C-alpha positions as CSV (number, residue, x, y, z in Angstrom):
1,M,49.7,1.2,90.4
2,K,49.2,-2.6,90.6
3,Y,47.4,-2.6,94.0
4,K,44.8,-0.3,95.6
5,I,46.9,1.7,98.1
6,G,45.6,4.5,100.2
7,A,46.9,6.8,102.9
8,L,45.9,6.8,106.5
9,V,46.9,10.2,108.0
10,L,47.3,10.3,111.8
11,A,46.2,13.7,113.0
12,A,44.8,12.9,116.5
13,G,47.8,13.8,118.7
14,F,47.7,16.5,121.4
15,A,50.9,18.3,120.4
16,R,51.9,18.7,124.1
17,R,55.6,19.4,123.3
18,F,54.6,22.0,120.7
19,G,52.5,24.0,123.2
20,A,49.7,24.7,120.7
21,D,47.9,23.0,117.9
22,K,50.8,22.5,115.5
23,L,48.7,21.1,112.7
24,T,47.0,24.5,112.3
25,T,50.2,26.5,112.6
26,P,50.6,28.7,109.5
27,M,53.4,27.9,107.2
28,P,55.2,30.8,105.3
29,D,52.5,30.9,102.6
30,G,49.8,31.3,105.3
31,R,48.3,27.9,104.9
32,P,48.2,25.5,107.9
33,L,50.8,22.9,108.3
34,I,48.4,20.0,107.9
35,Q,47.2,21.4,104.5
36,H,50.7,21.0,103.1
37,T,50.9,17.4,104.3
38,L,47.6,16.5,102.8
39,E,48.2,18.2,99.5
40,N,51.5,16.4,99.1
41,I,49.8,13.1,99.8
42,S,46.7,13.7,97.7
43,S,48.8,14.8,94.7
44,V,49.8,11.1,94.5
45,L,47.1,9.0,96.1
46,D,43.4,9.3,95.5
47,E,42.4,7.4,98.6
48,I,42.9,9.2,101.9
49,L,41.4,8.8,105.4
50,I,42.4,11.1,108.2
51,V,42.2,10.1,111.9
52,S,41.5,13.0,114.2
53,R,39.8,13.5,117.6
54,P,36.4,15.0,118.3
55,E,37.7,18.3,119.8
56,S,40.6,18.9,117.4
57,G,38.9,21.7,115.4
58,L,41.1,21.1,112.4
59,G,38.4,22.2,110.0
60,L,39.1,19.5,107.4
61,N,35.6,19.6,105.8
62,E,36.8,18.8,102.3
63,W,38.7,15.6,103.5
64,P,37.4,12.2,104.7
65,V,37.9,12.2,108.5
66,T,37.1,9.6,111.2
67,L,37.1,10.8,114.8
68,C,38.8,8.6,117.4
69,D,37.4,9.0,120.9
70,G,40.3,7.0,122.3
71,A,43.0,9.2,120.8
72,G,44.3,10.0,124.3
73,Q,45.5,6.4,124.6
74,G,48.3,7.1,122.1
75,M,49.2,6.7,118.5
76,G,48.6,2.9,118.5
77,A,45.0,3.5,119.5
78,S,44.5,6.1,116.7
79,L,46.2,3.8,114.2
80,A,44.0,0.8,115.2
81,W,40.9,3.0,114.9
82,G,41.8,4.2,111.5
83,I,42.8,0.8,110.1
84,S,39.4,-0.6,111.3
85,R,37.6,2.0,109.2
86,L,39.5,1.6,106.0
87,P,37.7,0.7,102.8
88,A,38.9,-2.4,100.8
89,W,42.5,-1.3,100.2
90,D,45.4,-3.7,99.4
91,G,47.8,-1.6,101.4
92,C,48.0,1.6,103.4
93,L,50.7,4.2,103.9
94,V,50.5,5.3,107.5
95,C,51.3,9.0,107.3
96,L,52.0,11.5,110.1
97,A,50.1,14.8,109.7
98,D,53.1,16.7,111.2
99,M,55.4,15.9,108.3
100,P,54.6,18.6,105.7
101,F,58.0,18.4,103.9
102,I,57.9,14.9,102.5
103,E,58.0,15.1,98.8
104,P,55.1,13.7,96.7
105,Q,57.5,11.4,94.8
106,T,58.4,9.7,98.1
107,Y,54.7,8.8,98.6
108,R,54.5,7.6,95.0
109,L,57.5,5.4,95.3
110,L,56.4,3.7,98.5
111,A,52.9,3.2,97.2
112,A,54.2,1.6,94.1
113,E,56.4,-0.8,96.0
114,L,53.8,-1.8,98.6
115,A,52.1,-5.2,98.2
116,P,49.4,-6.9,100.4
117,G,51.9,-9.2,102.1
118,E,54.7,-6.7,102.8
119,I,55.7,-3.8,105.0
120,V,57.7,-1.0,103.3
121,I,59.8,1.6,105.2
122,P,61.7,4.5,103.7
123,S,65.3,5.1,104.8
124,H,67.6,8.0,104.3
125,N,71.3,7.6,104.9
126,G,70.6,4.4,106.7
127,R,67.9,5.8,109.0
128,R,64.3,4.6,108.8
129,G,61.6,7.2,108.6
130,N,57.9,7.7,107.7
131,P,55.5,7.0,106.2
132,V,55.5,3.2,106.8
133,G,53.4,1.1,104.3
134,F,51.5,-1.9,105.6
135,G,50.0,-4.5,103.3
136,S,46.5,-5.6,104.0
137,R,47.9,-8.9,105.5
138,Y,48.8,-6.8,108.6
139,F,45.6,-4.9,109.0
140,A,44.1,-7.3,111.6
141,E,47.3,-7.0,113.8
142,L,47.2,-3.2,113.5
143,T,43.6,-3.0,114.8
144,E,44.8,-4.6,118.1
145,L,47.2,-1.8,118.9
146,N,46.3,0.4,121.9
147,D,49.3,2.2,123.2
148,E,51.9,4.9,122.3
149,R,54.2,2.8,120.1
150,G,52.2,2.8,116.9
151,G,53.1,0.0,114.5
152,R,56.7,-0.6,115.8
153,R,55.7,-3.8,117.5
154,I,54.2,-5.1,114.2
155,I,57.3,-4.2,112.3
156,R,59.6,-6.0,114.8
157,R,57.4,-9.1,114.7
158,N,57.5,-9.2,110.9
159,E,61.0,-8.0,110.0
160,A,61.3,-10.9,107.5
161,T,58.7,-9.2,105.3
162,V,60.0,-5.6,105.7
163,R,61.4,-3.9,102.7
164,E,63.5,-0.9,103.3
165,I,63.4,1.6,100.5
166,S,66.3,4.0,100.2
167,V,65.2,7.6,99.3
168,R,66.9,10.9,98.9
169,D,64.2,12.7,100.7
170,A,65.5,13.7,104.2
171,A,62.0,14.9,105.1
172,I,61.1,11.3,106.0
173,L,63.0,12.0,109.2
174,M,61.5,15.5,109.9
175,D,58.5,15.1,112.2
176,I,57.7,18.4,114.0
177,D,57.4,18.1,117.8
178,T,58.4,21.7,118.8
179,P,58.3,25.2,117.3
180,A,62.1,25.0,117.0
181,D,61.8,21.9,114.8
182,L,59.4,23.8,112.5
183,S,61.7,26.8,112.3
184,R,64.7,24.6,111.6
185,Y,63.1,22.6,108.8
186,Q,61.5,25.6,107.2
187,A,64.9,27.2,107.0
188,G,66.1,24.1,105.2
189,D,68.3,22.8,107.9
190,G,67.9,19.1,108.0
191,S,71.5,18.6,109.3
192,T,70.3,18.5,112.9
193,I,67.5,16.0,112.5
194,Q,66.7,14.3,115.8
195,N,64.5,11.4,116.7
């Protein structure tokens, strides 16, 4: 890889629609959902930082974690917190912890395409998904976020430098908000993906 690219994994949400801590929900092999996400990412990227909240109880002792006291303000606040604590990376894939089905090769492709002055976004059948890659040029802007919208405002402001990367991996659209989402995606039914 030409640049030093890492993964910032957002795991500080409250899973209100799921009704329980979805990140610790067991998958069919008995391991928690977040473990699948982290293993897919770490099979490709050596540098990972997880943003969680103090009371999460995720038990991620073997992973580098930073605890965001302001996680209740929304994804933007967690993203800003995590970006402000990154080591000297040239770019960062912002990954959502509740997306355990994204294939390692998708992370590999996005990381290989990311440069310091660019934003890369995967798309499947014309629909944009996650993770979004931000070059280091955008880190200062990202640290100013403080609401629910995550990095969308930064993307809109910088559309001229956004590169959309077409992928075959439909899992870039499969974030898990409810138990029904998890059941549907585990069964391999991506035909009813909703945003």
